[in-house]
C-alpha positions, 0 to 999 in steps of 0.5 A: 500500500502506498502513502501517496494519493492522487490529486483527485482523491486529495481534493475529495478528502479536503472537500469532505473535511471542509464540509464537516467543519462547516457543518460543525460550525453550523451545529455550534451556532444552532446549539447556541440559538437553542440555548438562548431560546431556553434562556428567553423562555426562562426569563418569560417565566416558563420552566425550561425543564418542562419545555424540554420534556414537551419537546421530547414528547413531541418528537417521540413516536405517538404510539410509543408515547401512548404505550409509555403513558399507559405503563406510567398510569399503571405504575402510578396506580400501583403506588397510590398516586 
């Protein structure tokens, strides 16, 4: 195996790396925007922990959520809640 790669392969690799770096930068910017949005929600009197829970639930598959709710209700009844 040779340690040398041709120009076309090197350019492809460079493009891939540059694309990943660009995406990582965008991911960082998006994460910062999300953090600022949670801070704004907190300043407006909303509980960020609850907002995260709502978002998590909205992202979950509806059927799984219904199954989880049923199990949760069963556990709460068993505990007398």
